[in-house]
mmJSON file of the N, C-alpha and C atoms, coordinates in Angstrom:
{"data_MODEL":{"atom_site":{
"group_PDB":["ATOM","ATOM","ATOM","ATOM","ATOM","ATOM","ATOM","ATOM","ATOM","ATOM","ATOM","ATOM","ATOM","ATOM","ATOM","ATOM","ATOM","ATOM","ATOM","ATOM","ATOM","ATOM","ATOM","ATOM","ATOM","ATOM","ATOM","ATOM","ATOM","ATOM","ATOM","ATOM","ATOM","ATOM","ATOM","ATOM","ATOM","ATOM","ATOM","ATOM","ATOM","ATOM","ATOM","ATOM","ATOM","ATOM","ATOM","ATOM","ATOM","ATOM","ATOM","ATOM","ATOM","ATOM","ATOM","ATOM","ATOM","ATOM","ATOM","ATOM","ATOM","ATOM","ATOM","ATOM","ATOM","ATOM","ATOM","ATOM","ATOM","ATOM","ATOM","ATOM","ATOM","ATOM","ATOM","ATOM","ATOM","ATOM","ATOM","ATOM","ATOM","ATOM","ATOM","ATOM","ATOM","ATOM","ATOM","ATOM","ATOM","ATOM","ATOM","ATOM","ATOM","ATOM","ATOM","ATOM","ATOM","ATOM","ATOM","ATOM","ATOM","ATOM","ATOM","ATOM","ATOM","ATOM","ATOM","ATOM","ATOM","ATOM","ATOM","ATOM","ATOM","ATOM","ATOM","ATOM","ATOM","ATOM","ATOM","ATOM","ATOM","ATOM","ATOM","ATOM","ATOM","ATOM","ATOM","ATOM","ATOM","ATOM","ATOM","ATOM","ATOM","ATOM","ATOM","ATOM","ATOM","ATOM","ATOM","ATOM","ATOM","ATOM","ATOM","ATOM","ATOM","ATOM","ATOM","ATOM","ATOM","ATOM","ATOM","ATOM","ATOM","ATOM","ATOM","ATOM","ATOM","ATOM","ATOM","ATOM","ATOM","ATOM"],
"id":[1,2,3,4,5,6,7,8,9,10,11,12,13,14,15,16,17,18,19,20,21,22,23,24,25,26,27,28,29,30,31,32,33,34,35,36,37,38,39,40,41,42,43,44,45,46,47,48,49,50,51,52,53,54,55,56,57,58,59,60,61,62,63,64,65,66,67,68,69,70,71,72,73,74,75,76,77,78,79,80,81,82,83,84,85,86,87,88,89,90,91,92,93,94,95,96,97,98,99,100,101,102,103,104,105,106,107,108,109,110,111,112,113,114,115,116,117,118,119,120,121,122,123,124,125,126,127,128,129,130,131,132,133,134,135,136,137,138,139,140,141,142,143,144,145,146,147,148,149,150,151,152,153,154,155,156,157,158,159,160,161,162],
"type_symbol":["N","C","C","N","C","C","N","C","C","N","C","C","N","C","C","N","C","C","N","C","C","N","C","C","N","C","C","N","C","C","N","C","C","N","C","C","N","C","C","N","C","C","N","C","C","N","C","C","N","C","C","N","C","C","N","C","C","N","C","C","N","C","C","N","C","C","N","C","C","N","C","C","N","C","C","N","C","C","N","C","C","N","C","C","N","C","C","N","C","C","N","C","C","N","C","C","N","C","C","N","C","C","N","C","C","N","C","C","N","C","C","N","C","C","N","C","C","N","C","C","N","C","C","N","C","C","N","C","C","N","C","C","N","C","C","N","C","C","N","C","C","N","C","C","N","C","C","N","C","C","N","C","C","N","C","C","N","C","C","N","C","C"],
"label_atom_id":["N","CA","C","N","CA","C","N","CA","C","N","CA","C","N","CA","C","N","CA","C","N","CA","C","N","CA","C","N","CA","C","N","CA","C","N","CA","C","N","CA","C","N","CA","C","N","CA","C","N","CA","C","N","CA","C","N","CA","C","N","CA","C","N","CA","C","N","CA","C","N","CA","C","N","CA","C","N","CA","C","N","CA","C","N","CA","C","N","CA","C","N","CA","C","N","CA","C","N","CA","C","N","CA","C","N","CA","C","N","CA","C","N","CA","C","N","CA","C","N","CA","C","N","CA","C","N","CA","C","N","CA","C","N","CA","C","N","CA","C","N","CA","C","N","CA","C","N","CA","C","N","CA","C","N","CA","C","N","CA","C","N","CA","C","N","CA","C","N","CA","C","N","CA","C","N","CA","C","N","CA","C","N","CA","C","N","CA","C"],
"label_alt_id":[null,null,null,null,null,null,null,null,null,null,null,null,null,null,null,null,null,null,null,null,null,null,null,null,null,null,null,null,null,null,null,null,null,null,null,null,null,null,null,null,null,null,null,null,null,null,null,null,null,null,null,null,null,null,null,null,null,null,null,null,null,null,null,null,null,null,null,null,null,null,null,null,null,null,null,null,null,null,null,null,null,null,null,null,null,null,null,null,null,null,null,null,null,null,null,null,null,null,null,null,null,null,null,null,null,null,null,null,null,null,null,null,null,null,null,null,null,null,null,null,null,null,null,null,null,null,null,null,null,null,null,null,null,null,null,null,null,null,null,null,null,null,null,null,null,null,null,null,null,null,null,null,null,null,null,null,null,null,null,null,null,null],
"label_comp_id":["ALA","ALA","ALA","GLY","GLY","GLY","CYS","CYS","CYS","ILE","ILE","ILE","MET","MET","MET","VAL","VAL","VAL","ASN","ASN","ASN","LEU","LEU","LEU","PRO","PRO","PRO","THR","THR","THR","ALA","ALA","ALA","GLY","GLY","GLY","THR","THR","THR","ASP","ASP","ASP","TYR","TYR","TYR","HIS","HIS","HIS","VAL","VAL","VAL","PRO","PRO","PRO","PHE","PHE","PHE","GLY","GLY","GLY","GLY","GLY","GLY","ARG","ARG","ARG","GLY","GLY","GLY","ALA","ALA","ALA","SER","SER","SER","SER","SER","SER","TYR","TYR","TYR","GLY","GLY","GLY","PRO","PRO","PRO","ARG","ARG","ARG","GLU","GLU","GLU","GLN","GLN","GLN","GLY","GLY","GLY","ARG","ARG","ARG","TYR","TYR","TYR","ALA","ALA","ALA","GLU","GLU","GLU","GLU","GLU","GLU","PHE","PHE","PHE","TYR","TYR","TYR","THR","THR","THR","ILE","ILE","ILE","VAL","VAL","VAL","LYS","LYS","LYS","THR","THR","THR","SER","SER","SER","TYR","TYR","TYR","ILE","ILE","ILE","TYR","TYR","TYR","SER","SER","SER","GLY","GLY","GLY","ALA","ALA","ALA","PRO","PRO","PRO","ALA","ALA","ALA"],
"label_asym_id":["A","A","A","A","A","A","A","A","A","A","A","A","A","A","A","A","A","A","A","A","A","A","A","A","A","A","A","A","A","A","A","A","A","A","A","A","A","A","A","A","A","A","A","A","A","A","A","A","A","A","A","A","A","A","A","A","A","A","A","A","A","A","A","A","A","A","A","A","A","A","A","A","A","A","A","A","A","A","A","A","A","A","A","A","A","A","A","A","A","A","A","A","A","A","A","A","A","A","A","A","A","A","A","A","A","A","A","A","A","A","A","A","A","A","A","A","A","A","A","A","A","A","A","A","A","A","A","A","A","A","A","A","A","A","A","A","A","A","A","A","A","A","A","A","A","A","A","A","A","A","A","A","A","A","A","A","A","A","A","A","A","A"],
"label_entity_id":["1","1","1","1","1","1","1","1","1","1","1","1","1","1","1","1","1","1","1","1","1","1","1","1","1","1","1","1","1","1","1","1","1","1","1","1","1","1","1","1","1","1","1","1","1","1","1","1","1","1","1","1","1","1","1","1","1","1","1","1","1","1","1","1","1","1","1","1","1","1","1","1","1","1","1","1","1","1","1","1","1","1","1","1","1","1","1","1","1","1","1","1","1","1","1","1","1","1","1","1","1","1","1","1","1","1","1","1","1","1","1","1","1","1","1","1","1","1","1","1","1","1","1","1","1","1","1","1","1","1","1","1","1","1","1","1","1","1","1","1","1","1","1","1","1","1","1","1","1","1","1","1","1","1","1","1","1","1","1","1","1","1"],
"label_seq_id":[1,1,1,2,2,2,3,3,3,4,4,4,5,5,5,6,6,6,7,7,7,8,8,8,9,9,9,10,10,10,11,11,11,12,12,12,13,13,13,14,14,14,15,15,15,16,16,16,17,17,17,18,18,18,19,19,19,20,20,20,21,21,21,22,22,22,23,23,23,24,24,24,25,25,25,26,26,26,27,27,27,28,28,28,29,29,29,30,30,30,31,31,31,32,32,32,33,33,33,34,34,34,35,35,35,36,36,36,37,37,37,38,38,38,39,39,39,40,40,40,41,41,41,42,42,42,43,43,43,44,44,44,45,45,45,46,46,46,47,47,47,48,48,48,49,49,49,50,50,50,51,51,51,52,52,52,53,53,53,54,54,54],
"pdbx_PDB_ins_code":[null,null,null,null,null,null,null,null,null,null,null,null,null,null,null,null,null,null,null,null,null,null,null,null,null,null,null,null,null,null,null,null,null,null,null,null,null,null,null,null,null,null,null,null,null,null,null,null,null,null,null,null,null,null,null,null,null,null,null,null,null,null,null,null,null,null,null,null,null,null,null,null,null,null,null,null,null,null,null,null,null,null,null,null,null,null,null,null,null,null,null,null,null,null,null,null,null,null,null,null,null,null,null,null,null,null,null,null,null,null,null,null,null,null,null,null,null,null,null,null,null,null,null,null,null,null,null,null,null,null,null,null,null,null,null,null,null,null,null,null,null,null,null,null,null,null,null,null,null,null,null,null,null,null,null,null,null,null,null,null,null,null],
"Cartn_x":[-10.252,-9.513,-8.254,-7.82,-6.613,-6.389,-5.43,-5.074,-4.827,-5.555,-5.378,-4.941,-3.869,-3.37,-3.247,-3.849,-3.771,-2.938,-1.877,-0.955,-0.342,-0.097,0.53,1.658,2.684,3.752,3.24,3.677,3.22,4.336,5.575,6.685,6.588,6.774,6.757,5.378,4.34,3.0,2.957,2.466,2.373,0.938,0.176,-1.265,-1.685,-0.82,-1.242,-0.915,-0.488,-0.209,-1.137,-1.393,-2.266,-1.68,-2.553,-2.105,-1.638,-0.726,-0.213,0.254,0.924,1.452,2.205,1.943,2.593,1.825,2.438,1.78,0.542,-0.514,-1.759,-2.746,-2.312,-3.23,-3.52,-2.672,-2.774,-2.664,-1.984,-1.793,-0.371,-0.225,1.094,1.575,2.449,2.953,3.98,3.942,4.935,6.201,6.051,7.215,7.945,9.242,10.156,10.278,9.683,9.902,9.382,9.966,9.434,9.767,10.686,11.062,10.185,9.286,8.42,7.517,6.939,6.041,6.776,7.989,8.771,9.111,9.458,9.845,8.669,7.478,6.325,5.475,5.883,5.094,5.711,4.873,5.291,4.465,5.129,4.436,4.05,2.79,2.296,1.361,1.521,0.663,-0.193,-1.49,-2.414,-3.233,-3.436,-4.275,-5.489,-6.677,-7.906,-8.69,-8.926,-9.706,-11.167,-12.022,-13.43,-14.359,-13.802,-14.626,-14.966,-15.725,-16.102,-14.884,-14.804,-13.674,-13.687,-12.524,-12.414,-12.641],
"Cartn_y":[17.294,16.238,15.94,14.7,14.314,12.83,12.385,10.968,10.558,9.578,9.062,7.618,7.276,5.904,5.413,4.278,3.667,2.401,2.321,1.187,0.966,2.039,1.97,2.98,2.701,3.685,4.889,6.085,7.291,8.031,7.641,8.34,8.182,9.263,9.21,9.285,9.601,9.708,10.867,10.613,11.63,11.62,12.653,12.645,12.76,13.159,13.329,12.136,11.045,9.841,8.724,7.726,6.625,5.824,5.284,4.407,3.096,2.443,1.213,0.263,-0.734,-1.762,-2.739,-3.995,-5.019,-5.189,-4.863,-5.006,-4.137,-4.652,-3.901,-4.232,-4.979,-5.437,-4.388,-3.373,-2.347,-2.958,-4.101,-4.741,-4.475,-3.956,-3.717,-2.296,-1.808,-0.443,-0.332,0.769,1.008,1.603,2.484,3.179,2.345,2.431,1.831,0.32,-0.315,-1.739,-2.63,-3.818,-4.838,-4.59,-3.68,-3.432,-2.38,-1.749,-0.72,-1.297,-2.464,-3.064,-3.327,-3.859,-4.131,-2.839,-1.786,-0.519,0.142,0.097,0.794,-0.061,-1.287,-2.18,-2.292,-2.186,-2.382,-3.543,-4.574,-5.726,-5.406,-5.627,-5.348,-6.477,-6.96,-8.006,-7.411,-7.657,-7.159,-8.323,-8.339,-9.34,-8.63,-9.111,-8.505,-9.572,-9.322,-10.247,-9.833,-10.738,-10.385,-11.121,-11.863,-12.613,-11.785,-12.393,-11.729,-11.631,-10.58,-10.462,-11.591,-12.032,-13.149,-12.698],
"Cartn_z":[-6.502,-7.187,-6.398,-6.451,-5.74,-5.816,-5.036,-5.034,-3.59,-3.103,-1.745,-1.858,-1.144,-1.165,0.268,0.562,1.881,1.759,2.553,2.531,1.151,0.43,-0.884,-0.956,-1.719,-1.892,-2.675,-2.295,-2.973,-3.68,-3.489,-4.13,-5.637,-6.348,-7.8,-8.41,-7.614,-8.173,-9.152,-10.335,-11.378,-11.882,-11.574,-11.792,-13.252,-14.157,-15.543,-16.433,-15.839,-16.619,-16.156,-16.993,-16.591,-15.431,-14.592,-13.517,-14.117,-13.447,-14.018,-12.955,-13.384,-12.51,-13.367,-13.164,-13.982,-15.282,-16.378,-17.684,-17.781,-18.364,-18.503,-17.39,-16.369,-15.329,-14.275,-14.153,-13.109,-11.719,-11.599,-10.304,-9.835,-8.623,-8.053,-8.288,-7.413,-7.559,-8.679,-9.404,-10.447,-9.863,-8.893,-8.379,-7.333,-7.319,-6.346,-6.437,-7.374,-7.593,-6.488,-6.409,-5.503,-4.041,-3.729,-2.341,-1.666,-2.412,-1.836,-0.752,-0.98,0.012,1.324,1.245,2.453,3.192,2.454,3.067,3.782,3.186,3.729,4.658,4.972,5.804,7.195,8.208,9.594,10.142,10.644,11.199,12.639,12.959,14.303,14.718,15.942,16.476,17.583,17.527,18.544,19.081,20.385,21.026,21.609,21.267,21.756,22.509,23.78,24.596,24.516,24.062,23.888,24.85,25.782,26.729,27.962,28.873,30.12,31.034,31.854,32.781,33.814,34.223,35.168,36.578],
"occupancy":[1.0,1.0,1.0,1.0,1.0,1.0,1.0,1.0,1.0,1.0,1.0,1.0,1.0,1.0,1.0,1.0,1.0,1.0,1.0,1.0,1.0,1.0,1.0,1.0,1.0,1.0,1.0,1.0,1.0,1.0,1.0,1.0,1.0,1.0,1.0,1.0,1.0,1.0,1.0,1.0,1.0,1.0,1.0,1.0,1.0,1.0,1.0,1.0,1.0,1.0,1.0,1.0,1.0,1.0,1.0,1.0,1.0,1.0,1.0,1.0,1.0,1.0,1.0,1.0,1.0,1.0,1.0,1.0,1.0,1.0,1.0,1.0,1.0,1.0,1.0,1.0,1.0,1.0,1.0,1.0,1.0,1.0,1.0,1.0,1.0,1.0,1.0,1.0,1.0,1.0,1.0,1.0,1.0,1.0,1.0,1.0,1.0,1.0,1.0,1.0,1.0,1.0,1.0,1.0,1.0,1.0,1.0,1.0,1.0,1.0,1.0,1.0,1.0,1.0,1.0,1.0,1.0,1.0,1.0,1.0,1.0,1.0,1.0,1.0,1.0,1.0,1.0,1.0,1.0,1.0,1.0,1.0,1.0,1.0,1.0,1.0,1.0,1.0,1.0,1.0,1.0,1.0,1.0,1.0,1.0,1.0,1.0,1.0,1.0,1.0,1.0,1.0,1.0,1.0,1.0,1.0,1.0,1.0,1.0,1.0,1.0,1.0],
"B_iso_or_equiv":[0.0,0.0,0.0,0.0,0.0,0.0,0.0,0.0,0.0,0.0,0.0,0.0,0.0,0.0,0.0,0.0,0.0,0.0,0.0,0.0,0.0,0.0,0.0,0.0,0.0,0.0,0.0,0.0,0.0,0.0,0.0,0.0,0.0,0.0,0.0,0.0,0.0,0.0,0.0,0.0,0.0,0.0,0.0,0.0,0.0,0.0,0.0,0.0,0.0,0.0,0.0,0.0,0.0,0.0,0.0,0.0,0.0,0.0,0.0,0.0,0.0,0.0,0.0,0.0,0.0,0.0,0.0,0.0,0.0,0.0,0.0,0.0,0.0,0.0,0.0,0.0,0.0,0.0,0.0,0.0,0.0,0.0,0.0,0.0,0.0,0.0,0.0,0.0,0.0,0.0,0.0,0.0,0.0,0.0,0.0,0.0,0.0,0.0,0.0,0.0,0.0,0.0,0.0,0.0,0.0,0.0,0.0,0.0,0.0,0.0,0.0,0.0,0.0,0.0,0.0,0.0,0.0,0.0,0.0,0.0,0.0,0.0,0.0,0.0,0.0,0.0,0.0,0.0,0.0,0.0,0.0,0.0,0.0,0.0,0.0,0.0,0.0,0.0,0.0,0.0,0.0,0.0,0.0,0.0,0.0,0.0,0.0,0.0,0.0,0.0,0.0,0.0,0.0,0.0,0.0,0.0,0.0,0.0,0.0,0.0,0.0,0.0],
"pdbx_formal_charge":[null,null,null,null,null,null,null,null,null,null,null,null,null,null,null,null,null,null,null,null,null,null,null,null,null,null,null,null,null,null,null,null,null,null,null,null,null,null,null,null,null,null,null,null,null,null,null,null,null,null,null,null,null,null,null,null,null,null,null,null,null,null,null,null,null,null,null,null,null,null,null,null,null,null,null,null,null,null,null,null,null,null,null,null,null,null,null,null,null,null,null,null,null,null,null,null,null,null,null,null,null,null,null,null,null,null,null,null,null,null,null,null,null,null,null,null,null,null,null,null,null,null,null,null,null,null,null,null,null,null,null,null,null,null,null,null,null,null,null,null,null,null,null,null,null,null,null,null,null,null,null,null,null,null,null,null,null,null,null,null,null,null],
"auth_seq_id":[1,1,1,2,2,2,3,3,3,4,4,4,5,5,5,6,6,6,7,7,7,8,8,8,9,9,9,10,10,10,11,11,11,12,12,12,13,13,13,14,14,14,15,15,15,16,16,16,17,17,17,18,18,18,19,19,19,20,20,20,21,21,21,22,22,22,23,23,23,24,24,24,25,25,25,26,26,26,27,27,27,28,28,28,29,29,29,30,30,30,31,31,31,32,32,32,33,33,33,34,34,34,35,35,35,36,36,36,37,37,37,38,38,38,39,39,39,40,40,40,41,41,41,42,42,42,43,43,43,44,44,44,45,45,45,46,46,46,47,47,47,48,48,48,49,49,49,50,50,50,51,51,51,52,52,52,53,53,53,54,54,54],
"auth_comp_id":["ALA","ALA","ALA","GLY","GLY","GLY","CYS","CYS","CYS","ILE","ILE","ILE","MET","MET","MET","VAL","VAL","VAL","ASN","ASN","ASN","LEU","LEU","LEU","PRO","PRO","PRO","THR","THR","THR","ALA","ALA","ALA","GLY","GLY","GLY","THR","THR","THR","ASP","ASP","ASP","TYR","TYR","TYR","HIS","HIS","HIS","VAL","VAL","VAL","PRO","PRO","PRO","PHE","PHE","PHE","GLY","GLY","GLY","GLY","GLY","GLY","ARG","ARG","ARG","GLY","GLY","GLY","ALA","ALA","ALA","SER","SER","SER","SER","SER","SER","TYR","TYR","TYR","GLY","GLY","GLY","PRO","PRO","PRO","ARG","ARG","ARG","GLU","GLU","GLU","GLN","GLN","GLN","GLY","GLY","GLY","ARG","ARG","ARG","TYR","TYR","TYR","ALA","ALA","ALA","GLU","GLU","GLU","GLU","GLU","GLU","PHE","PHE","PHE","TYR","TYR","TYR","THR","THR","THR","ILE","ILE","ILE","VAL","VAL","VAL","LYS","LYS","LYS","THR","THR","THR","SER","SER","SER","TYR","TYR","TYR","ILE","ILE","ILE","TYR","TYR","TYR","SER","SER","SER","GLY","GLY","GLY","ALA","ALA","ALA","PRO","PRO","PRO","ALA","ALA","ALA"],
"auth_asym_id":["A","A","A","A","A","A","A","A","A","A","A","A","A","A","A","A","A","A","A","A","A","A","A","A","A","A","A","A","A","A","A","A","A","A","A","A","A","A","A","A","A","A","A","A","A","A","A","A","A","A","A","A","A","A","A","A","A","A","A","A","A","A","A","A","A","A","A","A","A","A","A","A","A","A","A","A","A","A","A","A","A","A","A","A","A","A","A","A","A","A","A","A","A","A","A","A","A","A","A","A","A","A","A","A","A","A","A","A","A","A","A","A","A","A","A","A","A","A","A","A","A","A","A","A","A","A","A","A","A","A","A","A","A","A","A","A","A","A","A","A","A","A","A","A","A","A","A","A","A","A","A","A","A","A","A","A","A","A","A","A","A","A"],
"auth_atom_id":["N","CA","C","N","CA","C","N","CA","C","N","CA","C","N","CA","C","N","CA","C","N","CA","C","N","CA","C","N","CA","C","N","CA","C","N","CA","C","N","CA","C","N","CA","C","N","CA","C","N","CA","C","N","CA","C","N","CA","C","N","CA","C","N","CA","C","N","CA","C","N","CA","C","N","CA","C","N","CA","C","N","CA","C","N","CA","C","N","CA","C","N","CA","C","N","CA","C","N","CA","C","N","CA","C","N","CA","C","N","CA","C","N","CA","C","N","CA","C","N","CA","C","N","CA","C","N","CA","C","N","CA","C","N","CA","C","N","CA","C","N","CA","C","N","CA","C","N","CA","C","N","CA","C","N","CA","C","N","CA","C","N","CA","C","N","CA","C","N","CA","C","N","CA","C","N","CA","C","N","CA","C","N","CA","C","N","CA","C"],
"pdbx_PDB_model_num":[1,1,1,1,1,1,1,1,1,1,1,1,1,1,1,1,1,1,1,1,1,1,1,1,1,1,1,1,1,1,1,1,1,1,1,1,1,1,1,1,1,1,1,1,1,1,1,1,1,1,1,1,1,1,1,1,1,1,1,1,1,1,1,1,1,1,1,1,1,1,1,1,1,1,1,1,1,1,1,1,1,1,1,1,1,1,1,1,1,1,1,1,1,1,1,1,1,1,1,1,1,1,1,1,1,1,1,1,1,1,1,1,1,1,1,1,1,1,1,1,1,1,1,1,1,1,1,1,1,1,1,1,1,1,1,1,1,1,1,1,1,1,1,1,1,1,1,1,1,1,1,1,1,1,1,1,1,1,1,1,1,1]
}}}
């Protein structure tokens, strides 16, 4: 048993309480408010060339 979160804030996870979010929708993180996404997000740009070599 456990909890795995990918690209989600994990601070304040409490396993014995119901999961939640905004209202009863369970959408969005409960912990750390609206700034959690900005704090845990890193913007990265990648270019992948898929054509034949020149």
